Every structure is written in C-alpha cells, then in structure tokens.
C-alpha positions in Angstrom: 203.7 64.1 101.7 202.5 61.8 99.0 204.2 58.5 97.9 205.4 58.1 94.4 204.4 54.8 92.9 206.2 53.7 89.8 204.5 51.0 87.7 206.3 49.2 84.9 204.1 48.6 81.9 205.3 45.3 80.6 204.5 45.8 76.9 205.9 49.3 76.5 208.8 49.3 79.0 207.4 52.7 80.1 207.3 54.0 83.6 204.3 55.7 85.0 204.8 58.8 87.2 202.3 59.8 89.9 202.3 63.5 90.5 203.4 64.7 93.9 201.4 67.2 96.0 204.3 69.7 96.3 205.9 71.3 93.3 209.4 70.5 94.5 208.4 66.8 94.7 207.9 66.8 90.9 211.6 67.6 90.6 212.7 64.7 92.8 214.5 61.7 91.3 211.5 59.5 91.9 209.4 61.7 89.6 212.1 63.0 87.2 213.7 59.6 86.4 210.6 58.0 84.9 210.0 61.1 82.7 213.6 60.9 81.4 213.3 57.2 80.8 210.0 57.6 78.9 211.6 60.2 76.7 214.0 57.7 75.3 213.1 56.0 72.0 211.7 52.5 72.1 214.9 51.0 70.7 216.8 52.3 73.8 214.1 51.1 76.2 214.0 47.6 74.8 214.3 45.2 77.8 215.8 42.4 75.7 219.0 44.3 75.1 222.2 43.3 76.6 224.0 45.8 78.9 226.6 46.5 76.2 224.0 47.0 73.5 221.9 49.3 75.8 225.0 51.4 76.6 225.9 51.7 72.9 222.3 52.8 71.9 222.0 55.2 74.8 225.3 56.8 73.9 224.4 57.1 70.3 221.0 58.6 71.1 222.5 61.2 73.6 225.2 62.2 71.1 222.7 62.7 68.3 220.6 65.0 70.6 223.4 67.5 70.9 
C-alpha cells in the first residue's frame, strides 16, 4: 500500500495528487478530493476569500455546471 502525499502549492492553491499503486486507491477520497479541488476555477480556489464568499462562488459555479 502506498501513501498519498498532498502538497499545497502556495501560489496556485492547487493540490498535487500522488498516484496510488492499486486502481481502487485512485478512487479514494485522498486521491479524488485534490482532483475535484483542482478542477474548480481559480476564483473559487482563492485562499483570501471569506467562508461566505467561498460558499457563494462555489454554489454559483456548481449551478452553472448543470
């Protein structure tokens, strides 16, 4: 079993995903969550946002994806 290491890149607010050895490991939360987070636009991933502003932008983004 391999260990997933998530590294935060400070300038991009992006998470790095290290591949797992087993195929089911790639579907684990530790591997899937960073892929979902990295799929959000930069405006949503902005670390300077307040919690309310983040929630509003995330909701708007998700509603526009439908």
